[in-house]
N, C-alpha and C positions, 0 to 999 in steps of 0.2 A: 228723865230728861226728854224734852221735846225735840223731835228731829223732823225738819221740814225739807222736802226735796225742792230743787229749783223749780220743778213744774208746779208744785203747790204755791210757791211764792209768786210765780208768774200768773197763776190762775186766781189767787186770792189776795196775796199781800203786796202786789206791785202797785205803785202809783206811776202813772204814765206821763211821759213828756212827748207830746205830739210834734209832728214836723212843722217847723215854722215856714212861712212863705218863702219861696225860693226866688229871691230877688238878687240882682248882681251884688257882689260884696261891696259894702259901703265902707268908707274910711271909719276907723274906730271912734273918732271924735265927732262924726257927723250926727245930725239930729235923727236921721233915718235909722242908723245903727243903734243909737241909744234907745229909740222907741221900740225896736225889735228886741233888744236885750232885756228890757224891763220885763217882758213876758217870760224870760228864761230864768233870770236871777231871783232868788228867794228874798223875802223880807229879812231885814237885819237880824231879827231875833232867832231865825233859823239858819242863818248863813255863818256857820262856825263848824269847827271839827266835830266829828262824831265821837263823843266821849264815853259812850256806853260799852264799847268793846272794839271788836275787830271790824275792819272794812275790807271787803273783797271786791275787786273790780274785774269784771269779765268783759270781753269785747264781743260785739254782735248782739242783736236784739231778737233773735229767733224765739227765745223763751219769754219775751215780753208779750202781754196781750195787745191786740190791735186797738186802735182808737175807736171811738164810736162811729167814725166815718170809714172804718175798715183799713186805715192807714197803719203802717209800721211806725212805732214811736222811735225817737232818737235815743231813748234810755228808759229804764225803769229800775225801781229799787224796792227792797223789802227787808224787814228785820226778822231774824231767826236766831236760834241757838246754834253755835258752831258745834258740830258733832264730836270733834276731837277734844276741844278744850272746855266745852260747856259754857263758854262766854257768849254773850249776845253778840251778834254780828250784823252789820249792814252789808247786804249783798246787792251789788250794782251791776247792771248790764248797760253798756254804752255802745252805740253803733260804731262800725268801723270808720276810720278816718275818711275814706272816700265818700261815705254817706254824709258825714258831718260837713265835708267840704262842699258837696252838692247843695246843702241846705244853709250854707254860710253860718255855721254854728261852730264855736270853739269847744274843744274837748273839755277844757277847764270850766267853762260855763255850764256844760251839761253835768260835769262831776259835782260842782257846787249845788246845782239844782237837785240832783239825786241824793246827795248827802243831806240836804235840807229835808227831804221826805223822811229819811231815817231819823231826823231830829224832830219829826212831828208835823211838818208843814203839809197842808193839803190845799189844792187849788182846783179851779174849773179847768176843763180841758183847754189847752192852748190851740186856738184855731189856726189852720194852715193858711 
């Protein structure tokens, strides 16, 4: 059975979500908000529950690799085998609420984004 440490996932298997531009919070229905959220939310074919096994959500992104610009991401995710059950698991790290609030990003949007990575979605780094 494969066993990967969180450090291995962070170094090799994580897909990063970089910090979005820090503009004042816009109304959820505004054009500005919708334009920013497009970069966060995944395409429909990847935007669904993770059905391969377990999902484990951790808070804080200290174990996530930095972006190419050296910034801390808002989240990262990787797939591994759960050590106790042997089931495949989607392991997610999401920044603390204070960091998400500073960057005007909703926890649920980041969670959907990271689960989509476990569902096979890949993208270019999101610019700040």
